[in-house]
VEXROZA-238881 format. One record per atom (N, C-alpha, C): residue number from 1; atom name; x, y, z. Coordinates in steps of 0.001 Angstrom, whole numbers, plus 500000, padded with zeros to 6 digits. Layout:
# VEXROZA-238881
 resi name   east  north     up
  NUM   CA      X      Y      Z
...
END
This chain:
# VEXROZA-238881
 resi name   east  north     up
    1    N 222224 946244 600634
    1   CA 223834 946164 600680
    1    C 223897 945571 599099
    2    N 224866 946061 598427
    2   CA 225108 945662 597262
    2    C 225900 944586 597088
    3    N 225631 943786 595914
    3   CA 226393 942698 595645
    3    C 227503 942398 595711
    4    N 228555 943716 595609
    4   CA 229737 943803 595632
    4    C 230395 943546 597089
    5    N 229088 944336 597597
    5   CA 229561 944111 599274
    5    C 229291 942848 599767
    6    N 228477 941782 599357
    6   CA 228010 940700 599741
    6    C 228863 939762 599473
    7    N 229653 939915 598297
    7   CA 230735 938955 597869
    7    C 232026 939398 598621
    8    N 232447 940766 599021
    8   CA 233487 941300 599689
    8    C 233633 940727 601200
    9    N 232252 940472 601930
    9   CA 231947 940294 603261
    9    C 232471 938711 603242
   10    N 231775 938170 602268
   10   CA 231933 936377 602145
   10    C 233449 936409 602235
   11    N 234483 936739 601412
   11   CA 235911 936676 601000
   11    C 236320 936908 602739
   12    N 236135 938125 603302
   12   CA 236674 938707 604615
   12    C 236294 937553 605372
   13    N 235167 936945 605543
   13   CA 234590 935984 606384
   13    C 235596 934473 606253
   14    N 236009 934162 605042
   14   CA 236417 933031 604659
   14    C 237905 933162 605330
   15    N 238282 934611 605099
   15   CA 239673 934991 605659
   15    C 240177 934991 606971
   16    N 238990 935290 607811
   16   CA 239225 935322 609263
   16    C 239058 933603 610017
   17    N 238064 932986 608865
   17   CA 238280 931552 609255
   17    C 239446 930754 609016
   18    N 240355 931004 608007
   18   CA 241385 930843 607870
   18    C 242357 930743 608508
   19    N 242160 931891 609283
   19   CA 243310 932290 610871
   19    C 242819 931407 611905
   20    N 241784 930764 611951
   20   CA 241535 930020 612876
   20    C 241427 930439 614251
   21    N 240793 931712 614431
   21   CA 240738 932171 615456
   21    C 241816 932456 616481
   22    N 242909 932420 616400
   22   CA 244107 932468 617124
   22    C 244156 934086 617279
   23    N 244193 934560 618675
   23   CA 244609 936018 619027
   23    C 243523 936720 618458
   24    N 242110 936211 618815
   24   CA 241015 937097 618230
   24    C 240526 938343 618701
   25    N 241145 938317 620091
   25   CA 240714 939473 620455
   25    C 241421 940827 620076
   26    N 242845 940388 620321
   26   CA 244247 941353 619634
   26    C 243622 941588 618554
   27    N 243173 940895 617381
   27   CA 243182 940933 616017
   27    C 241947 942017 615806
   28    N 240954 941739 616653
   28   CA 239949 942424 616367
   28    C 240163 944072 617010
   29    N 240455 944206 618091
   29   CA 241262 945354 618680
   29    C 241971 946133 617569
   30    N 242741 945417 616997
   30   CA 243376 946234 616066
   30    C 242909 946709 614718
   31    N 241634 945998 614133
   31   CA 241004 946276 613209
   31    C 239757 947521 613478
   32    N 239466 947523 614951
   32   CA 238699 948394 615314
   32    C 239349 949738 615224
   33    N 240951 949736 615757
   33   CA 241684 950774 615468
   33    C 241818 951362 614030
   34    N 242148 950169 613435
   34   CA 241890 950542 611655
   34    C 240724 951691 611155
   35    N 239844 950769 611469
   35   CA 238478 951524 610991
   35    C 238172 952825 611444
   36    N 238620 953089 612720
   36   CA 238689 954630 613174
   36    C 239492 955497 612611
   37    N 240716 954830 612242
   37   CA 241402 955680 611318
   37    C 241256 955905 609930
   38    N 240673 955165 609339
   38   CA 240192 955211 608071
   38    C 239090 955992 608083
   39    N 237961 955884 609236
   39   CA 237154 956282 609328
   39    C 237274 957798 609167
   40    N 238358 958387 609930
   40   CA 238565 959873 610185
   40    C 239196 960521 608959
   41    N 239617 959645 608052
   41   CA 240306 960157 607092
   41    C 239548 959922 605368
   42    N 239158 961167 604812
   42   CA 238454 960899 603825
   42    C 239451 960502 602613
   43    N 240575 960854 602553
   43   CA 241831 960437 601698
   43    C 241985 959096 601751
   44    N 242187 958290 603005
   44   CA 242274 957158 603018
   44    C 241227 955841 602807
   45    N 239716 956582 602951
   45   CA 238601 956037 602554
   45    C 238583 955777 601210
   46    N 238854 956953 600241
   46   CA 239017 957174 598876
   46    C 239743 956211 598134
   47    N 240922 956053 599047
   47   CA 241979 955482 598294
   47    C 241876 953762 598578
   48    N 241328 953515 599665
   48   CA 241096 951753 599810
   48    C 239571 951586 599391
   49    N 238523 952466 599146
   49   CA 237551 951895 598390
   49    C 237017 952051 597107
   50    N 238130 952664 596514
   50   CA 237912 953067 594950
   50    C 238390 951890 594249
   51    N 237348 951303 593529
   51   CA 237566 950000 592795
   51    C 238367 949965 591459
   52    N 238877 951294 591425
   52   CA 239862 951595 589945
   52    C 241205 951468 590595
   53    N 241579 951560 591810
   53   CA 242974 951574 592434
   53    C 243383 950097 592552
   54    N 244167 949844 591955
   54   CA 245002 948389 591824
   54    C 245214 947771 593480
   55    N 244778 946633 593330
   55   CA 245031 945829 594693
   55    C 246277 945909 595438
   56    N 247405 946050 594561
   56   CA 248583 946151 594913
   56    C 248907 947614 595443
   57    N 248440 948412 594901
   57   CA 248582 950023 595462
   57    C 247854 949917 596635
   58    N 246842 949464 596957
   58   CA 245946 949381 598184
   58    C 246892 948504 599395
   59    N 247316 947436 598713
   59   CA 247987 946890 599818
   59    C 249340 947710 600240
   60    N 250012 948342 599298
   60   CA 251134 949224 599734
   60    C 250681 950417 600606
   61    N 249379 950613 600499
   61   CA 248870 951845 601526
   61    C 248866 951154 602777
   62    N 248257 950181 602649
   62   CA 248054 949419 604249
   62    C 249219 949002 604876
   63    N 250221 948444 604136
   63   CA 251580 948406 605095
   63    C 252091 949670 605380
   64    N 251899 950683 604661
   64   CA 252516 951682 605188
   64    C 252110 952473 606325
   65    N 250737 952541 606199
   65   CA 249838 953425 607498
   65    C 249460 952264 608312
   66    N 249593 951051 608196
   66   CA 249062 950233 609130
   66    C 250674 949199 609573
   67    N 251700 949939 609309
   67   CA 252818 948855 609754
   67    C 252670 948369 611209
   68    N 252295 949262 612172
   68   CA 252558 948443 613436
   68    C 251112 947638 613838
   69    N 250240 947203 613366
   69   CA 249483 946298 613602
   69    C 249978 944770 613348
   70    N 249564 943775 613914
   70   CA 250268 942638 614114
   70    C 249649 942086 612437
   71    N 250399 940947 612155
   71   CA 250689 940440 611010
   71    C 249020 939545 610686
   72    N 248491 938907 611287
   72   CA 246724 938468 611476
   72    C 246104 939369 611037
   73    N 246049 940787 611750
   73   CA 245160 941682 611582
   73    C 245435 942426 609919
   74    N 246636 942368 609449
   74   CA 247340 943446 608321
   74    C 246877 942270 607579
   75    N 246719 941032 607574
   75   CA 246598 939955 606483
   75    C 245036 940338 606239
   76    N 244163 940063 607317
   76   CA 242719 940473 606982
   76    C 242344 941666 606291
   77    N 242897 942700 606523
   77   CA 242999 944059 606188
   77    C 243307 944392 604607
   78    N 244121 943297 604331
   78   CA 244842 943084 602848
   78    C 243484 942712 602030
   79    N 243131 941570 602954
   79   CA 242206 940759 601970
   79    C 240911 941587 601834
   80    N 240641 942385 602663
   80   CA 239503 943139 602968
   80    C 239413 944390 601628
   81    N 240295 945073 601963
   81   CA 240681 946428 600962
   81    C 240924 945758 599778
   82    N 241361 944665 599088
   82   CA 241673 944294 597758
   82    C 240228 943882 597041
   83    N 239272 943727 598080
   83   CA 237902 943436 597425
   83    C 237153 944630 596986
   84    N 236204 944550 596070
   84   CA 235467 945719 595666
   84    C 234358 945779 596587
   85    N 233837 946750 597358
   85   CA 232962 947126 597731
   85    C 232025 948140 597420
   86    N 230799 947947 597744
   86   CA 229888 949000 596783
   86    C 229951 950446 597329
   87    N 230378 950800 598733
   87   CA 230188 952281 599072
   87    C 231304 952100 599840
   88    N 232100 953571 600230
   88   CA 233160 953669 601073
   88    C 232587 953166 602512
   89    N 231182 953640 603043
   89   CA 230757 953113 604165
   89    C 230512 951625 604467
   90    N 230192 950796 603081
   90   CA 230339 949490 603204
   90    C 231741 948954 603768
   91    N 232656 949636 602944
   91   CA 234070 949017 603613
   91    C 234318 949650 605141
   92    N 233886 950514 605729
   92   CA 234017 950629 606842
   92    C 233198 949736 607938
   93    N 231958 949484 607410
   93   CA 231251 948242 607990
   93    C 231733 947062 608249
   94    N 232356 946688 606819
   94   CA 232983 945624 606567
   94    C 234113 945144 607405
   95    N 234982 945962 607654
   95   CA 236117 946040 608745
   95    C 235709 945892 609950
   96    N 234521 946418 610196
   96   CA 234048 946485 611738
   96    C 233416 945274 612146
   97    N 232736 944841 611079
   97   CA 232097 943532 611353
   97    C 233227 942703 611246
   98    N 234219 942250 610303
   98   CA 235251 941157 610778
   98    C 236065 941443 612003
   99    N 236369 942796 612737
   99   CA 236627 942886 614140
   99    C 235850 942563 615076
  100    N 234230 942540 614961
  100   CA 233550 941959 615894
  100    C 233661 940345 615844
  101    N 233718 940057 614813
  101   CA 233587 938210 614379
  101    C 234804 937876 614946
  102    N 236163 938722 615096
  102   CA 237096 938086 615181
  102    C 237255 938405 616827
  103    N 236893 938884 617443
  103   CA 236786 939389 619025
  103    C 235938 938336 619632
  104    N 234694 937978 618857
  104   CA 233907 937157 619140
  104    C 234350 935657 619003
  105    N 235265 935347 618117
  105   CA 235833 934073 618395
  105    C 237062 933629 619433
  106    N 237058 934758 620324
  106   CA 237620 934374 621350
  106    C 237323 934352 622503
  107    N 235864 934034 622613
  107   CA 235183 933680 623933
  107    C 234146 932915 623806
  108    N 233704 932308 624699
  108   CA 232778 931285 624529
  108    C 231381 931625 623920
  109    N 230638 930905 623080
  109   CA 229504 931606 622806
  109    C 228554 931913 623582
  110    N 227470 932692 623725
  110   CA 226518 933019 624547
  110    C 226540 934438 625364
  111    N 227757 934169 625712
  111   CA 228074 935237 626675
  111    C 228019 936931 626517
  112    N 228814 937137 625160
  112   CA 229280 938559 624753
  112    C 227683 939099 624453
  113    N 227116 938210 623636
  113   CA 225469 938630 623097
  113    C 224656 939370 624228
  114    N 224746 938476 625355
  114   CA 224025 938719 626796
  114    C 224472 940365 627068
  115    N 225829 940280 627008
  115   CA 226287 941448 627703
  115    C 226123 942832 626786
  116    N 226087 942516 625684
  116   CA 225440 943736 624410
  116    C 224466 943913 624641
  117    N 223426 943015 624665
  117   CA 221697 943370 624781
  117    C 221480 944011 626188
  118    N 222092 943730 627392
  118   CA 222223 944196 628762
  118    C 222580 945865 628696
  119    N 224077 945971 627835
  119   CA 224234 947285 627967
  119    C 223434 948300 627100
  120    N 222800 947483 625789
  120   CA 221781 948552 624923
  120    C 220618 948713 625644
  121    N 220018 947734 626337
  121   CA 218712 948105 627333
  121    C 218869 948974 628189
  122    N 220298 948899 629076
  122   CA 220469 949662 630086
  122    C 220527 951442 629318
  123    N 221278 951447 628520
  123   CA 221246 952778 627820
  123    C 219978 953209 627233
  124    N 219384 952614 626851
  124   CA 218128 952827 626231
  124    C 217023 953378 626922
  125    N 217330 952867 628386
  125   CA 215974 953076 629304
  125    C 216609 953926 630306
  126    N 217837 955055 630114
  126   CA 218731 956122 630621
  126    C 218685 957451 629802
  127    N 217969 958066 629714
  127   CA 218076 959255 628566
  127    C 219509 960035 628696
  128    N 219897 960163 630347
  128   CA 221065 960772 630437
  128    C 222343 959914 630052
  129    N 222078 958637 630066
  129   CA 223291 957763 629913
  129    C 223316 957907 628214
  130    N 222255 957771 627567
  130   CA 222160 957718 626311
  130    C 222801 958744 625568
  131    N 222179 959955 626282
  131   CA 223108 961067 625603
  131    C 224440 961393 625773
  132    N 225105 960927 627047
  132   CA 226526 960861 627115
  132    C 227204 959888 626382
  133    N 226552 958875 625797
  133   CA 227411 958005 625053
  133    C 226959 958283 623519
  134    N 226013 958785 623290
  134   CA 225254 958895 622144
  134    C 225698 960286 621281
  135    N 225829 961421 622408
  135   CA 225761 962458 621480
  135    C 226641 962794 620921
  136    N 226530 963777 619476
  136   CA 227679 963980 618623
  136    C 228561 964963 619337
  137    N 228232 965781 620145
  137   CA 228854 967066 620959
  137    C 229954 966346 621998
  138    N 229669 965267 622476
  138   CA 230884 964539 623378
  138    C 231803 964005 622415
  139    N 233069 964266 623129
  139   CA 234468 963426 622518
  139    C 234377 962068 622419
  140    N 234915 961350 621374
  140   CA 235409 960026 621385
  140    C 236102 959745 622761
  141    N 237022 960640 623342
  141   CA 237574 959959 624371
  141    C 237033 960034 625686
  142    N 235992 961070 625929
  142   CA 235256 960819 626888
  142    C 234060 959721 627068
  143    N 233690 959768 625692
  143   CA 232643 958161 625494
  143    C 233667 957130 625752
  144    N 234465 956805 625345
  144   CA 235361 955632 625715
  144    C 235761 955611 627302
  145    N 235942 956395 627948
  145   CA 236443 956671 629538
  145    C 235254 956201 629845
  146    N 233982 956685 629738
  146   CA 232867 956688 630368
  146    C 232708 955213 630154
  147    N 232510 954529 628950
  147   CA 232109 953161 628922
  147    C 232938 952126 629554
  148    N 234434 952404 629778
  148   CA 235520 951736 630390
  148    C 235259 951836 631846
  149    N 234818 953109 632423
  149   CA 234362 952751 633796
  149    C 233059 952117 634236
  150    N 232291 952284 633342
  150   CA 230809 951421 633415
  150    C 231156 949866 633388
  151    N 231777 949438 632343
  151   CA 232234 948104 632075
  151    C 233229 947231 632552
  152    N 234368 948154 632835
  152   CA 235453 947318 633372
  152    C 235237 946567 634858
  153    N 235934 945278 634343
  153   CA 235617 944210 635706
  153    C 234535 943893 635970
  154    N 233163 944586 634997
  154   CA 232116 943993 635107
  154    C 231356 943224 633623
  155    N 232109 943740 632696
  155   CA 231759 942622 631473
  155    C 233299 941957 631065
  156    N 232990 941327 629970
  156   CA 234158 940568 629463
  156    C 235134 941611 628851
  157    N 236134 941396 628506
  157   CA 237216 942174 627650
  157    C 236315 942389 626214
  158    N 236129 941117 625823
  158   CA 235605 941103 624250
  158    C 234222 942260 624012
  159    N 233418 942084 624969
  159   CA 232053 943046 625303
  159    C 232766 944336 625049
  160    N 233447 944475 626243
  160   CA 234001 946005 626370
  160    C 234632 946288 624849
  161    N 235372 945636 624455
  161   CA 236427 945787 623015
  161    C 235245 946252 622045
  162    N 233842 945635 622046
  162   CA 233130 945706 620879
  162    C 232109 947340 621365
  163    N 231835 947385 622371
  163   CA 231132 948771 622862
  163    C 232263 949983 622888
  164    N 233376 949611 623219
  164   CA 234050 950695 623099
  164    C 234408 951196 621535
  165    N 234223 950379 620698
  165   CA 234178 950592 619095
  165    C 233236 951562 618758
  166    N 231964 950715 619161
  166   CA 230974 951467 618672
  166    C 230495 952798 619071
  167    N 230792 953138 620596
  167   CA 230293 954360 620744
  167    C 231417 955166 620356
  168    N 232705 954993 620321
  168   CA 233719 956015 619449
  168    C 233208 956194 617921
  169    N 232727 955328 617295
  169   CA 232490 955623 616153
  169    C 230922 955105 615841
  170    N 229975 955651 615978
  170   CA 228805 955357 616066
  170    C 228269 955505 614527
  171    N 229063 956416 613571
  171   CA 228515 956696 612114
  171    C 227098 956575 611933
  172    N 226364 957911 612857
  172   CA 225159 958104 612613
  172    C 224274 957299 613119
  173    N 224685 956086 613711
  173   CA 223468 955109 614601
  173    C 223407 955155 615785
  174    N 222099 955047 616155
  174   CA 221972 954883 617709
  174    C 222490 953868 618303
  175    N 222819 954030 619873
  175   CA 223343 952953 620670
  175    C 222508 951402 620540
  176    N 221145 951879 620849
  176   CA 220322 950424 620767
  176    C 220480 949606 619455
  177    N 220543 950440 618256
  177   CA 220463 949672 617277
  177    C 222167 949022 616799
  178    N 222984 950016 617533
  178   CA 224084 949222 617303
  178    C 224472 948265 617877
  179    N 223975 948189 619307
  179   CA 224217 947090 620020
  179    C 223371 945685 619425
  180    N 222049 945716 619222
  180   CA 221742 944861 618555
  180    C 222232 944409 617061
  181    N 222987 945088 616298
  181   CA 223551 944795 614967
  181    C 224659 943800 615795
  182    N 225554 944297 616434
  182   CA 226682 943659 617255
  182    C 226485 942275 617791
  183    N 225179 942429 618561
  183   CA 224988 940874 619230
  183    C 224509 940053 617883
  184    N 223944 940307 617134
  184   CA 223244 939588 615777
  184    C 224901 938906 615032
  185    N 225913 939977 614933
  185   CA 226924 939264 614229
  185    C 227438 938316 615051
  186    N 227833 938623 616405
  186   CA 228192 937701 617366
  186    C 227613 936457 617423
  187    N 226322 936386 617512
  187   CA 225505 934981 617538
  187    C 225792 934445 616288
  188    N 225752 935065 615071
  188   CA 226103 934606 613521
  188    C 227360 933850 613681
  189    N 228452 934443 614357
  189   CA 229795 933575 614247
  189    C 229437 932361 615044
  190    N 228765 932204 616238
  190   CA 228724 931255 616807
  190    C 227777 930146 616032
  191    N 227154 930669 615291
  191   CA 226189 929540 614271
  191    C 224638 930021 614807
  192    N 224517 930773 615446
  192   CA 223222 931273 615927
  192    C 222529 932392 615516
  193    N 221474 932542 615660
  193   CA 220477 933659 615527
  193    C 219960 934417 616608
  194    N 219514 935783 616768
  194   CA 219038 936584 617786
  194    C 217582 936851 617552
  195    N 216887 936014 618726
  195   CA 215474 936852 618322
  195    C 214896 937417 619538
  196    N 214490 938741 619217
  196   CA 214102 939636 620121
  196    C 212463 939427 620641
  197    N 212326 939039 621687
  197   CA 211047 938742 621708
  197    C 210306 939874 623040
  198    N 209244 940683 622536
  198   CA 208483 941622 623146
  198    C 207435 941231 623784
  199    N 206933 941331 624891
  199   CA 205581 940913 625411
  199    C 205515 941986 626666
  200    N 204060 942177 626909
  200   CA 203546 943035 627873
  200    C 204088 942065 629457
  201    N 204168 941091 629597
  201   CA 204459 940557 630787
  201    C 205600 939064 630526
  202    N 206262 939037 631296
  202   CA 207264 937821 631034
  202    C 206591 936322 630765
  203    N 207305 935941 629926
  203   CA 206881 934355 629273
  203    C 207390 933319 630600
  204    N 206784 932185 630909
  204   CA 207031 931584 631621
  204    C 208424 930620 630799
  205    N 209264 930057 631456
  205   CA 210486 928946 630893
  205    C 209998 928227 629639
  206    N 209015 927531 630097
  206   CA 208052 926661 629273
  206    C 207594 927086 627722
  207    N 207152 928160 628309
  207   CA 206540 928858 626579
  207    C 207656 929558 626063
  208    N 208955 930032 626472
  208   CA 210017 930391 626138
  208    C 210741 929248 625196
  209    N 210694 928184 626211
  209   CA 211283 927057 625581
  209    C 210423 926573 623864
  210    N 209483 926718 624198
  210   CA 208396 926247 622936
  210    C 208496 927381 621920
  211    N 208458 928416 622399
  211   CA 208481 929360 621236
  211    C 210090 929468 620583
  212    N 211224 928892 621497
  212   CA 212235 928943 621006
  212    C 212339 927647 619654
  213    N 211998 926541 620518
  213   CA 211539 925425 619438
  213    C 210978 925601 618179
  214    N 210070 926250 618089
  214   CA 209108 926595 617209
  214    C 209761 927661 615942
  215    N 210287 928396 616521
  215   CA 211169 929723 615832
  215    C 212591 928489 614958
  216    N 213224 927989 615625
  216   CA 214252 927375 615223
  216    C 213996 926380 614186
  217    N 212960 925563 614239
  217   CA 212585 924911 613246
  217    C 212189 925444 611798
  218    N 211313 927121 611904
  218   CA 211114 927782 611163
  218    C 212258 927941 610288
  219    N 213317 928775 611095
  219   CA 214492 929538 610505
  219    C 215690 928341 610057
  220    N 215651 927301 610658
  220   CA 216359 926089 610414
  220    C 217753 926526 611261
  221    N 217867 927290 612113
  221   CA 218875 927350 612820
  221    C 218573 927460 614503
  222    N 219599 927354 615072
  222   CA 219321 927381 616766
  222    C 219319 928918 616978
  223    N 218412 929406 617916
  223   CA 218274 930736 618341
  223    C 218465 931002 619538
  224    N 219020 932306 619789
  224   CA 219135 932619 621153
  224    C 218029 933745 621827
  225    N 217255 933735 622602
  225   CA 216176 934838 622817
  225    C 216670 935742 623551
  226    N 216479 937092 623130
  226   CA 216188 938257 624361
  226    C 214849 938676 624408
  227    N 214633 938644 625678
  227   CA 213278 938907 626078
  227    C 212938 940451 626700
  228    N 212048 941464 625976
  228   CA 212076 942624 626099
  228    C 210667 942723 626976
  229    N 210299 943580 627911
  229   CA 208854 943632 628591
  229    C 208354 944975 628337
  230    N 207454 944980 627463
  230   CA 206906 946491 627081
  230    C 205530 946598 627356
  231    N 204842 947211 628321
  231   CA 203283 947009 628699
  231    C 202522 947649 627830
  232    N 203145 948573 627172
  232   CA 202397 949418 626075
  232    C 201793 948358 624674
  233    N 202562 947407 624381
  233   CA 201896 946280 623472
  233    C 200517 945522 623949
  234    N 200382 945714 625327
  234   CA 199221 945406 626085
  234    C 198913 943900 626301
  235    N 199215 943282 625129
  235   CA 199143 941762 624911
  235    C 199612 941265 623891
  236    N 199687 940099 623712
  236   CA 200200 939169 622445
  236    C 201822 939239 622492
  237    N 202347 939152 621463
  237   CA 203832 939068 621514
  237    C 204156 939482 620079
  238    N 205455 940294 619768
  238   CA 206304 940708 619093
  238    C 207560 940060 618763
  239    N 208037 939450 617876
  239   CA 209320 938637 617554
  239    C 209812 939545 616440
  240    N 211320 939698 616715
  240   CA 211996 940340 615636
  240    C 213443 939207 615691
  241    N 213683 938666 613890
  241   CA 214968 937898 614096
  241    C 215613 938931 612550
  242    N 216790 939622 612977
  242   CA 217106 940437 611857
  242    C 216035 941317 611310
  243    N 215732 941262 609987
  243   CA 215011 942164 609648
  243    C 213469 941735 609441
  244    N 213237 940464 609859
  244   CA 212026 940089 609974
  244    C 211178 940432 611405
  245    N 210203 940838 611115
  245   CA 209203 941281 612273
  245    C 207921 940014 611857
  246    N 207701 939591 613546
  246   CA 206176 939073 613281
  246    C 205793 939581 614249
  247    N 204747 940540 614062
  247   CA 203811 941267 615249
  247    C 202299 940387 615561
  248    N 202414 940090 616636
  248   CA 201135 939521 616916
  248    C 200676 940207 618107
  249    N 200863 941797 618412
  249   CA 200760 942253 619810
  249    C 199373 942802 619553
  250    N 198591 943080 620759
  250   CA 197339 943632 620830
  250    C 197405 944960 620625
  251    N 198374 945797 620420
  251   CA 198366 947165 620354
  251    C 198359 947348 618441
  252    N 199285 946606 618119
  252   CA 199316 946716 616537
  252    C 197854 946238 616075
  253    N 197247 945257 616687
  253   CA 195721 944723 616171
  253    C 194770 945957 616343
  254    N 194831 946796 617499
  254   CA 193986 948057 617469
  254    C 194297 949086 616516
  255    N 195446 949011 616303
  255   CA 195483 950433 615412
  255    C 195557 949888 614152
  256    N 195347 948779 613706
  256   CA 194997 948529 612244
  256    C 193524 948317 612338
  257    N 193001 947842 613276
  257   CA 191400 948237 613495
  257    C 190998 949707 613196
  258    N 191827 950614 614051
  258   CA 191436 951858 614057
  258    C 191530 952690 612457
  259    N 192461 952129 611713
  259   CA 192864 952433 610367
  259    C 191767 951966 609630
  260    N 191244 950722 609876
  260   CA 190183 950370 608765
  260    C 189035 951111 608927
  261    N 188702 951453 610551
  261   CA 187524 952217 610675
  261    C 187421 953416 610095
  262    N 188810 953905 610048
  262   CA 188984 955626 609376
  262    C 188837 955883 608344
  263    N 189034 954460 607459
  263   CA 189397 954205 605768
  263    C 187964 954661 605123
END
């Protein structure tokens, strides 16, 4: 992520906070609609991401093309496009992230992350389902209809809105990666971080509590743990928090030993 994008994201998050979380679900859904429109139009992407285009001209484009969205969403969008972004893709990801944060602000902390993690795990463990929602050959309409059939009345409106956006516009990203990234954004909006814990067998509640306390102390913030059981690691534990990976699995140690012996 370039420095321009980091600064733009910081400004966008501040603008979202200034709105106070009112009508977060509606605002987020409108921003998702916006990012799909911009993503499908190279002309719009170029006009709104070009740093040489004046902010006033970008605002005119926003007011003309997105006149039907609500004032709060349009205010956020105006703030986002007025900033300088490192790339066109960064602009799209920025709008999408603020949409996810807006949706998350309309729900109680803790629930949406679990729903996104559960959906991502279910898709990742079912090749047929992963192909249906992740294939480039399927239409966005069919993917959206499938997601709504799977999650409607079973997941929160917030989780459904986020999943629907991500499967409609994956932009080359795998479903599991999308769900993990979205869950981390939702957790961050609530002041948390997500730690994915991979073990060969389930940990006890006491072990999870000790692990959570130790990680929270190291990272200086509360953590939400997602536990994944993977017998292939044989033993030990692997922890992933954002881009950080702490790998103490037996399988990794065996691989490292084999490499040492082969060198």
